[in-house]
TORKETOR-933755 format. One record per residue: x, y, z of N, C-alpha, C in turn. Coordinates in steps of 0.2 Angstrom, whole numbers, plus 5000, padded with zeros to 4 digits. Example, Ala and Ser with C-alpha at 12.3 -4.5 7.8 and 13.67 -1.06 7.14 Angstrom:
<pts>
506649725039506249785039506649845039506449895035506849955036506450005039
</pts>
This chain:
<pts>
538355385719538055365712538655385708538655345703539255375697538955415692539255455690539055515685538655485679539055425676538855385671538555325671537955295671537855225671537855205663538255165662538155145655538055055652537755055650537854985646537554965638537354915635537254905629536654935628535954955633535354965632535155025632535755055638535655135636536255165641536155245640536755265644536455315649536555345656536255385660536655435662536655495661536955545666536555555670537055575676536655585683536555675686537055695681536955765684536955815677536455865677536355915672536955975671537355965676537956015677538656015676538755935676539555905675539555915671539055895666539555885658539055935653538956005653538556045649538356025643538855995640538655965634538655905630538455875636538355785634537655795631537655745627537155775621536955665620536455675617536155605612536055625606535855585601535555585595535155535594534755575587534255545584534055535577533855495574533855505565533555475563532955515557532855455551533055475547532755435540533055455534532955545531532455565536532155635532532655695537532855675546532855725549533355685554533955735558534255725564534055775569534255735577534155795583534755775587535055805588535655815592535255865599535155825604535155855611535455845616535555885620536055905624535555885631535855845637535555845642535455895645535155955645535156015649534456055643534256025639533556055634533856095628534456095624534456125621534856085614534556095608534456055602534656095596534956055592535156055584534956015579534356045576533755985574533956025565533955965561533955975555533555915550533355955544532655895539532855895532532655865528532955875522532455885517532355945514531855965510532055995501532355985498532855915500533455935503533855995500534356035503534156025512534756015516534656025523534256075527533856085531533556155532533456145540533456225545533256195550532456225553532056205558531556235559531456255566532256265570532156295574532756325575532656385576533456425574533556485582534156515579534456565585533956615584533956675588533656725587534056775583534556755579534856805573534756755567535056795562535156765556535656705556535756645555536256605556536456575549537256575550537656545543537356475541537456445538537356375536537656325539537456305543537856225545537556185548537656135551537656075553537556075560538056045564538356055570539256085570539256115575539956155576540356115580540956115579541456085584541556105591541356075596541256095604540756145603540056145599539556195600539256205606539556285608539256295613538556325614538056315618537556355621537456425623536956435621536856505626536156515626535956575630535256575633534556565626534956585619534256595615534456545610534956475611535256435608534456395607534356375601533556335601533556285605533056265608532856235615532156195616532156145620531556125620531356125628531056165629531156195636530456165639530356155645529356135650529756155656529156215657529156265664528556235667528856235674528156225678528156265682527656295687527656335690527056325696527156335702526856335707526356375709525756375708525256415707525156425713525356415719525156425728525856465730526456455727526956475730527456535724527256515718527456535712528256525711528556465714528956425713529056435706529756425702529756395694530256365695530056315688530856265687530556245681531156235677531156205669531356145668531056085664531556035663531556055656532056005653532655955656533056005660533356055661533656095665533456175663533856185657533856265654533056285654532956335654533456385654533356425662532956395666532856425673533356395679533756335675534156305681534056295687533356285689533256265696533656215700534056215705534256165708533856095707534056035706533655965706533855945711533255905713533555835719533755765716533555765709533855705707533655715698534055705694533855705687534455645684534055615678534255565674534155575667534655575663534655595657534855535651534355505649534555425647534355415640535155415636534955405631534855325629534355285624534455235620534655235615534455185610534655195602533955225601533555225602532955225600532355295603532755335609532355385612532755405616532555475619532955515622532355525629532655535637532255505640532655555647532255585651532355635656531755625662532255625669531855605675532055655677531755705680531755765683531455755692531755755696531655765702531555835705531055865708530955935713530555925718530655955722530155945729529455925729529355875730528755855728528355865719528855855715528555865710529155815705528855765699529355725696529155745689529555755684529255775677529755715672529355695670529855635664529555675659530055655653530155685647530655625643530055615638530255575631530055595625531055605621530855615615531055555610530555545605530555495599530755535592530755495588530455505581530055455577529755465573529355435567529855405563529855365560530255345555530055375546529455395546529255425540529155495538529255535544529055605543529655635549529855715545530255765550529855795555529855755562529355775566529455735573529555775578529755745587529155735589529155685592528655655597528855665603528655715608528755735613528155695619528355655624528055645628528055665636527555695639527755725645527255705650527755695657527055655660527355675668526955725671527155765677526555745682527155725689526955695693527055735701526455705705526655735713526655695717527355685716527955635722527655655727527455715729527455745737526855725741526855735746526455735752525755785752525555825748524955875747524855855740524255915740524055925735524455975731524455975723524856035719524356065716524456105714524156185710524556195704524856185699525256185696525156215688525556245684525356265678525956235674525856215669526256195665526256215657527056215656527056275650527756255644527556185639528056205634528056245632528956285630528856325628529656305623529456315616529856295611529956365607530656415610530656455604530856415597530556475590530756445584531156505582531556545584531856585581531856635575532256655572532056715566531956655561531356655557531256595552531456655545531456705544531456735538531456825542531756855537531856925537531356965532531156935528530756945524529756955526529656885529528956865532528956835536528656815543528656795548528056785554527756765554527156765560526956705564526556695569526356645571525856645575525356605575524556595579524456545582523856535587523656475589523156465583523156395582522456345577522156345583521456335584521156295586520956205582520856225578520856155573521256115573521956145573522456085576522656095583522456135586522556125593523156125594523556185594524156225593524456275589525156285591525256345585525656325581525556375577525856365568526056435567526756425564527056485563527256455555527356515552527156555545527856585544528256575538528656615536528856605528529056675526529256645518530056645516530256605513530956595513531556665511531656685513531956735507532556735502532556775497532656745490532956825487533456805482533656875480533456865471533656795468533756775464533056755461532856755454532256755453532156695453532556635452532656585448532456535455532756555463532556525469531956535471531556575468530756585470530656535469530556505463530356445459530356375464530956385467531356325471531156325478530956375481530656415488529856365486529756375481528856385482528756315485529256265484528856195489529356175495529556225498529856215504529356215510529556175514529056165521529156235525528856295525528856365527528556365534528256315537527656305543528056275547528156295554528256265559527756275566527556205568526956185572527256145578526856175583526956135590526256105590526056055592525256035591525355985599524456015601524455975607524055925608523855875610523555815613522955845616523055905621522555915625522555985624521956025623521756085624521856135627522656175627522856235632522456275634522656315639522056365643522356425640522856435638523056495633523756475630523956555627524656525624525056585622525556575620526056655617526356625613526456665606526656665600527156715600527556775602527856815603528356815607529156785605529756785609529756845615529856905613529956965616529456965621528656955619528256985624528156915627528356865626528356785632529156815638529556825635530156835640530256895644529756955640529757015645530457025648530357075654531057075658531157025660530956985663531156905666531756845662531756885656531956835651531856775650532356715647532056655647532056625654532456675658532556635664531956635669531556685667531056695672530456745668530056715663529856745658529056775661529156845659528456885661527956835659527756825654527156775652527056715656527456705658527456615663527256665670527656695673527356725678526656775679526456775675525756805675525456745676524656785678524056715681524056675674523956725669523756675664524056715656524456665653524856715647524256735641524456775636524056835634523756815628523856755624523556725619523756785614524756805614524856845609524956815604524756855597524956845589525656855587526056815585526556855581526456895576526556955574526456995568527156995565527456975561528356985559528857005565528856955570529256955573529456875577530056885579530156805580529756765586529656715583528956665586529256615591528756605595528956565600528256525601528356445602527856405603527756395611527156445613527156425621526656405621526256355626525456325629525556345635524956355638524856335647524356275648524656265653523956205655523956215662523356225666523356205673523056155676523456125680523356045683523256065690522956025693522756015701522855925701523455915705523655855706523655825713523255775715523255745722523855715723523955685730524555655730524555585726525255585722525255515719524955505713524555565710524255585704524855615699524555595692525055615686524655645680524955665676524555695669525155705664524855655658525255655653525055695648525555715645525355785638525755725634525555755626525955725621526055785617526555795612526555855606526855835602526655845596527155855590527455925589528155915586528455985585529055975579528756005572529256005565528756045561529256045555529256085549528556035546528156095542527656075537527556115531527356085525527356145518526556175521525856135522525356175522524956145529524556185528523856135534523556065532523756055526523455955525523955935527524655945529525255915530525155905537525055975540524955975548524355925550523755935546523155885548523355805548523655795543523855725542524255695548524855735549525355715557524855715561524455765563524155765568523855675567523455675566522955635563523455545564523955545561524355495561524655485566524955525570525355525577525055535583524555605583524555645591523955605594524055535598523655495602524355455606523755425610524255365614524455285609524055295604523855245599524355255594524255315593524955345588525655375591525655365596526355355598526555295598526255245602526355195602526555155596526255165592526355135583526855165581527055235582527755255579528355245583528355235589528855195592529155125591528555095589528655015587529055025581528655075576528955085570529655085570529955155572530555175574531055115577530755075583531255025586531454995579530754945576531054905568531554935564531455025563531855045559532655035560532755055568533355055571533654985571533254935570533554855571533754845564533454865559533754865552534654855551534754905555535654905555535954855558535854805555535954745558536854725559537054725566537654735569538154665567538654665565539154595563539454575568539454585575539754565579539254575586539354525588539254545598539854505600540054545608540554535609540554525617540954475622541054465627541554455630542054505632542754525634542654535641543254545644543454555650543054625653543154685648543054745648542254755646541954755651541054785648540954845646541354885648541254965644541254945637541854925633541954925628541354855624541054815629540654775625540054795625539854845628539254885627539354935621539754965621539855005616540054975609540454925608540454885602539754855601539454835605538754775603538354815602537954885603537654935601537754985600538155045602538355095598538555125595539055075594539655095588539155065581539055015582538754985575537955045573537755055578537355115577537455165576538055195576538355255573538455245568538755185563538855165558538255175554537855135555537255135552536855205551536955245557536755335555537255355547537755335549538255385543537955345534537955275535537655245529537055275526536555275530535855285530535555355528536055405531535855475530536355515526537055465524537455535522537455585526537655575532537755625536537155715534536555685532536055745529536455785525536755775520537055805516536655785509536555835504536455815497537055815493537655835495538255805492538855795495538855745497539255705503539855725499540555745505541155715501541155635496541555635494541755555490542155525495542655535497542855515502542455485508542055535510541655525516540955445514540755485507540255455505540455365505541255345500541555265501541555265507541855295512542155265520541655235522540955305523540455275528540055215523540255195519539955145514540255075514540855095516541355035520540955015526541055065531540355035537539855005536539555015530538854995529539054925526539354915524539854825521539554805527539554805533539554755538538754775543538354805541537754815544537354815539537554815534536954845528537154845522537454785520537754775512537254805507536854815507536554835500536654895501536554935506536855005505537455015502537954965505538654975502538754975495538354925493538254905485537854965481537454995482536955055480537455105481537855125485538355185487538855175480539155125482539755115475539455145468538955115467538655135458538455205459538155215465538055295463538655345462539155315467539755375466540055345459540055285456540355285449540055315444539355315446538955355442539155435441539655465444539855525444540555515443540855485441541555475438541755525432542355565431542255595426542655555421542755585416542955535409543755535410544055565414544855555414544955495418544355465424544355425427544455445433544555505437544755555443543855535446543955535453543155545455543155615457542455655457542555725459542255735467542455785470542555815477541855785481541355795477540755785481540155745477539855705478539255645474538555685477538355705469537755725471537155675472536655685477536255625478535555645473535455685470534755705466534855765462534455755457534255805452534555875454534855895451534755965454535255985459535455935464535955965470536655995466536956025470537556065469538156055473538756045470539256035475539156125478539456085485539456165490540256155495540156215497540656225502541456185500541456145504542256115503542156085496541656045494541556025488541956065480541856125482541956165477542756175477543056155481543856165483544356095480544556095473544956035472545255995475545155935477545655885481545655835474546255785477546555735476546555675478546255665480546255595486545655535483544955565481544455545481544455485477544855465472544955415469545155355473545655355478546055305480545355265485544655295486544255275492544055205490543955195483543755165480543955075482544655065479544854995480544654965487544855055494544855045499544254995501543755035497542955015501542854955497542954925492543054865489543354815492543954825494544054755498543854745504543454785509542954765512542454745512542154785507541454765503541454685501542054665495542154605495542254555497542754565504542954505509542354515512541754555514541454535518540654505515540754505508540054495504540154435498540654435496540954395488540554415484540354475483539954505478540354525474540754465470541254485464540754505459540154485459539854515452539754575451539854605456539754695455540154715449540754685451541254705445540954725438540654665437540354655430539654705429539554735436538954795434539054845430538754865425538654925419538554975423538955025424538655105426538855165421538255185418538355235415538455305418539155345416539055415420538555455416538655505422538155585418538755625414539255625414539555675411539855645403539955565403539755555394539455505392538855495398538355435396538455385393539255355396539555285393539555235399539255185395539155125401540055095402540155075407540855045408540455005414540954945415540754895422541154925426541254925433541354925440542154925439542154865436543054855435543354885432543254895425543354945421543355035424542955065427542955115432543555125435543455065439544055075446544755075442544855035437545355035435545655085433545055135429545455205426545355245431545055235437545055285443545855275446546055225447546755195448547455215444547255225436547655235432547755315432547155355434547155415434547755435440547855385445548055395451548955395449548855355444549555355444549955395437549455405436549755465430549855565434549555545439549555615443549955645448550655635443551455635447551655685446552155705449552655735448553355705444553855745442554355725441554855665447554655675453554855635456554255545459553955545456553355495456552955505461552955575464552555595469551655605468551355615470550555625470550555705471550255725466550055805466549555805472549555885475549255885480548555945478548655975473548156035472548056075480547356065478547256135487546956075493547056005491547055975496547055895496547155865501547055775502546455765505546555715507546055675514546055765519546755765520546755835525546455895520545855905522545655965518545856035519545956065525546356125528547056125524547256075520547956095520548156115512547856165511547456195504548056235501548556245504549056295502549856255499549856175500550656175498550456145490549856135488550156135480549756165475549356235478548956255473549256305467549956305468550256335462550156275457550156225460549956155455550756105454551256135458551656115460551956035465551656055472551656035476551255965478551655915479551555845480551255815487550855785489550755755494550955665497551455655500551855615503551255555505550755575508550155535511549655505505549555545501549355515495549655465492550255485491550655445488550755355492550855375497550655295498549955265500549355325500548655295499548555265492548955285486548855265480549255195479549855195482550155145483549755075486549355105492548955035495548355045491548255085488547455075482547755025477548155055475548654995467548754915472548954925477549254855479548354815481547954835484547454835484547054785478546854845473546554815467547054775461547554765463547854715458547454655463547854655469547454585473546854575471546354625472545554625470545654575462545954615457545954575451546254515452546754495454546954415454546354375458546054375461545754355465544854335460544854395455544354395452544554355444545254325446545554275438545654325432545954405435546154435430546954455432547154485425547854495428548054565432548254575439548254625441549154645442549554615439550254635438550354705439550054745433550254805433550154855437549854855441549354885446550054875449550054795453550354805456551254825458551354815450552154875450552054925451551454945448551455025449551355035458551154995462551255015468551855025471552254965467552954975470553155015469553155065464553755135462553255175466552755175468552455225474552855225479552855165482553355145488553955175488554155145482555055165480555055255482554555275478554755345477554655375484554255355487554255395496554855385498555155295499555655275502556355325500556255345492556755395490556655465491556155485493556155575493555655605501555555535503555155565509555255535517555655495514555955445522556555495526556255515533556655565534557055515541557255465539557655435545557155415551556755415552556355395558555555395557555355435551554855445549554655465543553955465538553955495534553755565532553955605527553655685528553055685527552855735527551955725524551955745516552355805514552555815507552855875506553055905499553455945498553056005493553256065495552656125494552856135486552556175485552456215478553256255477553556275481554156305484554756245483554656165482555056135483555256105490555056135496555056115502554856065505555256015509554855955512554555985520554155955521553855975527553655905531553455915537553255855542553755815543554455855542555155815543555555845551555955815552556355835558556455915559556755935554556955995554556356065555555756035554555256085557555156085563555256145567554956175574554156135575553956175570552956145571552856095565552556045568552056005564552855965558553055945562553555905563553455835561553155805564552855725562551955715559551955695556550855685553550955635553550255595556550155545558550055495551549655505546549555485540550055455537550555465534550955455532551155395536551355405542551555325546551055265543550455275545549955225544549955195539549855255534549755205526550255185524551055205526551655155525551755095528551255075533551155015535550654985531550055005529549754975524549854945519550255005516550655005510551154945509551554925513552054905513552654935511552655005513553355045510553755035515553555015522553955015526554354955529554854945528555154875530555054885539555454815539555354795548555554855552556254875549556554925553556255005554555955015546555555075547555155075552554755025551554055025557554155035563554954995564554854995573555055085575555655085570555755175570555155225568554455205566554055255565553555245570553455175573553055155580553355205586554055205585554355235593554355335592554355335586554155405584553455435587553055385583552255405585552355405593552355355596552255365605552755425608553155425604553755475609553455555608553155575602552855645601552055645599551655595598551055605596550555565601550855525606550255495610550155515617549555525617549255565624548655515628548455555634548155495638547355485634547355525628546655525625546655495619547155465617547355455610547855485606548055455599548655485597548555535591548855595593548855675588548755655581548555695577548655705570549155715568549455795571549955815569550455825575550955825577551455865582552055895581552355945583551755975587551456035583550756045586550356085582550456145580550456175576550656255572550356295577550856345579550356415583550356485578550456455574550356535569550356505562550056555556550056535549550656505545550456455541551156445538550856445532551056485526550656495520550856455515551456405516551556355511551356305513550956285519550456225520549756245521549456295524548756315523548256335529547656335530547256365533547156305540547456255539547356215545548056235550548356285550548956315553548556375557548156385555547756455557547356425563547056345562546756335567547056335574546656325580546956325586547356265589547856285589548356225592548056165595547956105593547556045596546856055594546556085591545756085589545856055581545456015579545355995574546055955570546055985564546555965558547355985563547256025565547856045570548156015576548355965575548555925583548155905585547555885585546755865589547155775588546655755594546755685592546155655588546455675581545755685576545655615575545055585576545055505578545055475571544855505567544855455558545555455559545955505558546855495556546955425561546855425569547055405574546855325572546155315568546055245569546355225564546555265558546955245551547455215555547955235558548455215563548255165566547655145570547555085574547455025567547255035565546954985559547654965556548155005554548654985551549254945556549154975562549354925566549354855567548654845567548154775567548554735558548754785555548954745547549554715548550054735554550754725553550854685561550254675563550254625571550454655577550554735576550554755582549954785585549754725589549254705595549054765600549654755601549654795609549754855609549854885604549954955603549154965600549054935595548454945591547854975597547754905604547254905606547254955611547954975615548155025619547655095616547855105607547555165608546855165604546555115602545955095602545655125609545855085612545455085622545555165622545855225621545955275623545555325618545255295613544855325609544255315611543955285616543355275620543455315626542855365625542655395633542355355638542755345644542655305650543055265650542955235655542155235659542255265667542955275668543055335675542455395675542555425680542155485681542555555679543255535681543755565679543855595671543855535666543855535661543255555658542655555660541955575658541955655660542255665664542155735665542855785661543355745659543855775656543655785647543355725646543055745639542455775638541955775643541455805642540855775638540955695636540455685633540155605635539755595634539355525634539655485629539655405631540055375627539455325622539255375620538555345614538855345607539455375607539755385600540555405601540755395595541455425596541555485591541855515595541855595590542355605584542255655580542855675577543555675579543455725585544155735588544055755595544555745599544655755607545255815606545255865609545855915610546455865610546955905607547455865606548255925610548755935605549055985609549355975614549255905618549455885627550055905629550455925625551355925627550956015626550856035623550856145622550356155628549656115626549156135632548856105635549356065640548955985643548155995645548156075651547556105652546856085650546956085641546556085639546356005635546855965635546755915630546355865634546155825628545455775629544855795629544555845627543955885628543755865620543155855620542755805614542455855610542455845604542255905598541455885598541155845602540455825602540155815596540555795589540255795583540355705581539755705579539655625578539655585570539755645566539855635558540755635557540855575557541555575555541755495553542055485548542455425545542655365552542755405557542955355563542755285564542055305563541555245566541755185560541755195555541655145548542355115551542955135551543655095551543855085558543355105564543555075570543054995572542454995566542054935568542554895565542854915557543354865555543854855558543954885561544754865566544554825569544054815573543654775579543554715576543254715572543054645568543654605566543854655560544454605556545354625561545354655566545954665567545854635576545754655579545554635584545354575589544754575586544554485585544654455577544954475576545454415569544954375564544154425564543654375558543454395553544054395549543954425543543654395537543254425532542954375526543654385520543554315516543954315510543454285505543754285500543454245494543454175498543854155500543754055502543254055508543054115512542954095518543054155523542854135530543054175535543654155539544254205536544854185540544854205549544954155552545154175561545654205563545954255567546654275568546654325572546254315579546254355585546954395584546854455587547454485590547354515596546954475600546954485609547354525612547354585616547954605620547954565625548754565628548754515633548654525641548254585641547954575647547154535646547054505640546354475639546554395641546354375644546354265643546054265639545354275637545154255632544454315631543954285624543354325625542954265621542454305619541754265615541554325612541554295605541254325600540654305594540054325594539754295589539754315583539854305577539954335572539454325564539154375562538754345557538954365552538954315546539354325541539054285535538954345531538454295523538054225524537554265529536954235531537154165537537554175539537754095544537954145552537954105557538154125563538754085567539154135568539854085569539854115578539754055582539854085590540854055592541054105593541754095594541954105599542554055603542854075609543554075610543854115610544454115609544754105617545454065617545954065624546454065620546854085628547554045625547954005627548153975622548653895623549153885616549153815615549553795611548953825602549253865597548753885591548653835589547853845589547453795586546653805584546253775579545553785577545353735575544753755580544253685580543553725577543153685572542553685570542053645571541653645575541053615576541453545579541753545583542353485586542753445581542753475576543353475571544053495571544553465570545153525569545253545563545253615562545353625554546153655556546453625549547053655546547153725543547553775546547553835542547153885546546853945545546653995548545754005545545753965539544853995535544553945537543953945537543253915539543053925530542953855528542853855519541953825518541853845512541253825513540453845516540553885519540253905523539453915520538953895524538253865523537853915526537453965523537054005525536353985529536454015534535753975541536153935545536653935544536953875549537353925555537353895560537753905567538353885568538953895567539553875568539853865575540153805576540553825584541153835584541453865587542053895584542553885589543153855592543553885597544353875594544353935596545253965593545653965598546253955599546653945605547153985601547554055603548154095601548854095606
</pts>
């Protein structure tokens, strides 16, 4: 049996130990849960700021998920213990914390649920987790089955540690009316004004049961006793002690005793989540906690997930790629646009790039995102570091650090959105900004953003970097006000070129922006072309970096990618750059962001050099940067190299690759460890973070690059760039309300639409609701 069974409908992992961090995730507009195969969870809900309802045993820093996030005995988990009352044998599902050997194990991730099947001698337990659409609430269904030949007398214990709720005030007790445990706390504060904010927080956490339990325990320390979570004293006793947590870390643990004949089963249903008061708990219990309630919630959730309509369905000679593209990648794209990564102040660059992906799965969401972003444009035309999503939200963490790149993403987003929708009317929409209360058209605002980029330059014509550009931790290149970014200069050139083209298609004069684009390209070729690749920038002290003379950080990927996009690199430069990247940066797991990785702090570059070599921005296979490069290769018809690197970006399909990366192929992570030439034994490991701008760019690269089905003002352009190893492919493309059934094959180049030969590459006069039969030979 293979380690992973993968297709478009589900992904099944057959071992609880081979890939200990393997996980799936579910979300709705109010929450997200990242659940490992072994039973640990990282969950967060919005109220409206991100909050947790199950925590560690100690005070946690504010974080969502951490890269390569490890688990530990008291990591928040969802545990289900089963004890044989006759023999005392104990195990837990999914696997933690008892870690008892299993006869068979299956962790199944689908787009709408997570499911486990765990077989022990004579017993099977099936767990299913799904979410509601309208509430921050986990729905757990557990089926315990006597799969053996003898009668079984078992005790069953759901045990959900809640952790340290508050150092001010926390408690927990069993509520008979709710038929479950409710933990209470008071969110700690120091500033008086925070008291008034905190009054509306959901400071209760509940675990409700459909069946009435025999006993309960709410005291974490008493629950564990001397046996710990591995063999809790409360479970090894005949009956749990009905303990009430009084200012101590709570746990929600319930006991049920069952006698099961051969083949007999029992089903439990539980709700777990946060609430404001008893009234809300009662509402949730009434709505969801029944067989019919679960069935209705599941149907609603399936419909909710289906709302993220995919743009393409592919049938190629690579079944693994087919499954990922047809289900899992558009699901990840939908998640980003739908939730804004569960942030109330998403970085502007992330907000716009995630919306770029939404152009293909939810165009209305993409349009709303653009207007929201522009409503927070500064009076000077620049875009803020973050977009606040509700009144009273504040810019936090990295959004308090000045970065200079946010304005470039407007035109990059618009190119994708307008090509997909032809919604040029959006350019005439009036947007009133918060700063000046002035109403200006989208067209004027984006022109202003590009004008700001044009003037934010030094005497050489290169863009200032301040305390970072797209690369957040490159924070010390320009903090004194003189350092410049080679990447941003090329990104500005690309933005200006795109904006000039959009204006021309809209019947306006874009020539001034086109000339400015050329000036930025010329400045890069004058000051930062290093013979075989482009340098990354010039520091406050007038030192070029990302160049051949550097021992570490000799070559950065992003300038090469955007030089291809912007047109800065001519044919000879393109060849030299691609060769340099191949020789120094490519790995079996994708293309690295920096090479060689830094091994010590470089004070004129910044904190990225303090990160471990091969991790995150310091030389990992940082997929967001890698997909910029892949996209740029398709722009210059380097299809073989683009596909080679794209395929390396995806986990699997062989067991060796799964084990190396440690991740199931249900999302593309933000990075795999790099520094392959420095630390080959650790390279390839997944970060397990699914919050990444990679998803949008990868989907776009597949649609418009690999399969060459790109929109335009005139219609749908057909120009596939299949790898040489593919003889043919079939694609269903949904575009502007029409469906295109496309067959791609090798032969004399030709385009046939509904039996008629079409001159050129564009299908025009598209009729919504019609299905077109397309045959294209390449």
